[in-house]
C-alpha positions as CSV (number, residue, x, y, z in Angstrom):
1,X,-3.1,31.9,-34.8
2,X,-5.0,32.8,-31.5
3,X,-8.2,31.2,-33.1
4,X,-6.6,27.9,-33.8
5,X,-4.8,27.8,-30.3
6,X,-8.3,28.7,-28.6
7,X,-9.9,25.9,-30.6
8,X,-7.2,23.4,-29.7
9,X,-7.3,24.5,-26.0
10,X,-11.1,24.0,-25.9
11,X,-10.7,20.6,-27.7
12,X,-8.3,19.3,-25.2
13,X,-10.3,20.6,-22.3
14,X,-13.4,18.9,-23.7
15,X,-11.7,15.5,-24.1
16,X,-10.2,15.8,-20.6
17,X,-13.6,16.4,-19.3
18,X,-15.0,13.3,-21.1
19,X,-12.0,11.2,-19.7
20,X,-12.5,12.4,-16.2
21,X,-16.2,12.0,-15.8
22,X,-16.4,8.6,-17.7
23,X,-19.2,6.1,-16.8
24,X,-20.4,5.5,-13.4
25,X,-19.4,2.3,-11.7
26,X,-22.2,-0.5,-12.0
27,X,-24.4,-0.9,-9.0
28,X,-23.6,-3.9,-7.0
29,X,-26.4,-6.4,-6.9
30,X,-26.9,-9.4,-4.5
31,X,-27.6,-12.7,-6.3
32,X,-30.8,-14.2,-5.5
33,X,-30.8,-17.4,-3.2
34,X,-32.5,-20.3,-4.7
35,X,-35.9,-20.9,-3.3
36,X,-36.2,-23.8,-1.0
37,X,-38.4,-26.6,-2.3
38,X,-41.8,-26.9,-0.8
39,X,-42.1,-29.5,2.0
40,X,-43.5,-32.8,1.0
41,X,-46.6,-34.4,2.6
42,X,-44.5,-37.0,4.4
43,X,-42.4,-34.3,6.0
44,X,-45.4,-32.5,7.4
45,X,-46.7,-35.5,9.4
46,X,-45.5,-35.4,13.0
47,X,-44.0,-38.8,14.2
48,X,-43.0,-39.5,17.8
49,X,-40.5,-42.2,16.8
50,X,-38.3,-40.0,14.6
51,X,-36.5,-36.8,15.0
52,X,-37.8,-33.7,13.1
53,X,-35.5,-33.0,10.1
54,X,-32.9,-30.4,11.2
55,X,-32.5,-27.3,9.4
56,X,-29.2,-26.8,7.4
57,X,-26.7,-24.3,8.7
58,X,-27.7,-22.0,5.8
59,X,-31.3,-22.0,6.5
60,X,-30.7,-21.4,10.2
61,X,-28.3,-18.5,9.4
62,X,-30.9,-17.1,7.0
63,X,-33.4,-17.0,9.9
64,X,-30.7,-15.6,12.2
65,X,-31.1,-18.7,14.5
66,X,-28.9,-21.4,15.8
67,X,-28.9,-24.6,13.9
68,X,-31.3,-27.1,15.2
69,X,-29.7,-29.7,17.5
70,X,-29.0,-33.1,16.0
71,X,-28.4,-36.7,17.5
72,X,-25.3,-36.7,15.1
73,X,-22.2,-35.2,16.5
74,X,-19.8,-32.9,14.5
75,X,-16.3,-33.8,13.7
76,X,-13.3,-31.5,13.8
77,X,-10.2,-31.2,11.4
78,X,-6.7,-29.9,11.9
79,X,-5.6,-26.7,10.1
80,X,-5.5,-27.1,6.3
81,X,-6.2,-30.8,6.6
82,X,-9.1,-33.0,5.5
83,X,-7.9,-36.3,6.8
84,X,-9.9,-37.9,9.8
85,X,-8.5,-37.6,13.3
86,X,-8.8,-40.6,15.7
87,X,-11.6,-38.7,17.6
88,X,-13.4,-37.9,14.3
89,X,-13.4,-41.6,13.5
90,X,-14.9,-42.6,16.8
91,X,-17.6,-39.8,16.4
92,X,-18.3,-41.2,12.8
93,X,-18.7,-44.8,14.2
94,X,-21.3,-43.4,16.7
95,X,-23.0,-41.4,14.0
96,X,-23.0,-44.7,11.8
97,X,-24.6,-46.7,14.6
98,X,-27.4,-44.0,14.8
99,X,-27.8,-44.1,11.2
100,X,-28.1,-47.9,11.2
101,X,-30.8,-47.7,14.0
102,X,-32.6,-45.1,12.0
103,X,-32.4,-46.8,8.6
104,X,-34.8,-44.4,6.7
105,X,-32.8,-41.2,7.8
106,X,-30.9,-39.3,5.1
107,X,-28.2,-37.0,6.1
108,X,-26.3,-34.0,4.5
109,X,-22.8,-33.7,5.5
110,X,-21.6,-30.0,5.8
111,X,-17.9,-29.2,5.3
112,X,-16.7,-26.1,7.0
113,X,-13.4,-24.3,7.2
114,X,-11.9,-21.4,9.3
115,X,-11.5,-17.9,7.8
116,X,-7.9,-18.3,6.8
117,X,-7.5,-18.7,3.0
118,X,-9.4,-17.6,0.0
119,X,-13.0,-18.2,-0.3
120,X,-12.4,-20.6,-3.3
121,X,-9.8,-22.6,-1.3
122,X,-12.0,-23.0,1.8
123,X,-14.9,-24.1,-0.2
124,X,-12.7,-26.8,-1.9
125,X,-11.3,-27.6,1.6
126,X,-14.9,-27.9,3.0
127,X,-15.9,-30.2,0.2
128,X,-13.0,-32.5,0.8
129,X,-13.8,-32.6,4.5
130,X,-17.4,-33.5,3.9
131,X,-16.5,-36.2,1.4
132,X,-13.8,-37.8,3.7
133,X,-16.5,-38.0,6.3
134,X,-19.0,-39.6,3.7
135,X,-16.4,-42.0,2.6
136,X,-15.7,-43.2,6.0
137,X,-19.4,-43.6,6.8
138,X,-19.8,-45.6,3.6
139,X,-17.0,-48.0,4.8
140,X,-18.9,-48.4,8.1
141,X,-21.9,-49.8,6.0
142,X,-24.1,-46.7,5.4
143,X,-25.4,-46.5,2.0
144,X,-24.0,-43.7,0.0
145,X,-27.4,-42.8,-1.4
146,X,-28.4,-41.7,2.1
147,X,-25.6,-39.3,2.5
148,X,-25.0,-35.9,0.6
149,X,-22.3,-33.4,0.9
150,X,-22.1,-29.7,0.8
151,X,-19.4,-27.2,1.5
152,X,-19.9,-23.8,3.1
153,X,-16.2,-23.1,3.3
154,X,-15.8,-20.2,5.8
155,X,-19.1,-18.7,5.2
156,X,-21.0,-20.1,8.3
157,X,-18.5,-19.9,11.3
158,X,-19.7,-20.9,14.7
159,X,-17.3,-18.8,16.4
160,X,-16.2,-15.3,15.0
161,X,-13.2,-14.6,17.2
162,X,-9.8,-14.6,15.5
163,X,-7.8,-17.1,17.7
164,X,-6.8,-20.7,17.4
165,X,-9.5,-22.0,19.7
166,X,-12.3,-20.4,17.7
167,X,-10.8,-21.4,14.3
168,X,-10.6,-25.1,15.6
169,X,-14.4,-25.0,16.2
170,X,-15.0,-23.7,12.6
171,X,-13.0,-26.5,11.0
172,X,-15.7,-29.0,11.1
173,X,-18.0,-31.5,9.4
174,X,-21.7,-31.1,10.5
175,X,-24.3,-33.7,10.1
176,X,-27.9,-32.5,9.2
177,X,-30.8,-34.9,9.2
178,X,-32.7,-34.0,6.0
179,X,-35.3,-36.6,6.1
180,X,-36.4,-39.5,8.1
181,X,-39.4,-41.7,8.0
182,X,-40.8,-43.9,10.7
183,X,-39.3,-47.4,10.5
184,X,-41.9,-50.0,9.3
C-alpha cells in the first residue's frame, strides 16, 4: 500500500511541477516600420519659388525633431468632435487660398486626438477629423487628388501635460506639404 501511495504522490508532484513551470511567455517584438520611399529626382532639385516639402509628424518624431514649419495652419477641434468650428473654417479658407496659389502642391492632412479614449477610437476620430478638413477644402475648389489623409490618433501629441489646455492643442488637423513643383 505504501508503494502505491508513494508512486501516486510522486505522480501528483510531477504534474504539479509541470503545471507550475509551463511555457515561458513569448518575447514582445516591435513591428518594423515601413521603409520610406526613395526621394524622386524632382524632389531633389532645389527651387526658390516653392517651399521644401515638409516632413510628416511621424517622420519628425522618428528623428526626435519638431515638425518642419508649414505655410498651412493647423485647425483645432472640440473634445470628441470632428465637425469644423468657425475658426477652423476660416483657417481652411486661408489654406485653400495658399493651395490655389501653389497649384502643384499636394498636401497630407493629419488627424490627431488627445489621449482620452482608446487607441482605436482615437485613430477613428483622427481619421474623421482629417476627412472633414479634406471635404471642406474640396468644397472650396481644391482637387481631392491633391489631398490625402492620415490619422495618428493620440500617438503624436504636441503637448504631453494632462490638462484641458494641452488636450486642446492635441485635437488638431495638421497640413503637411508632401510635394510641390514650380509653377510653369
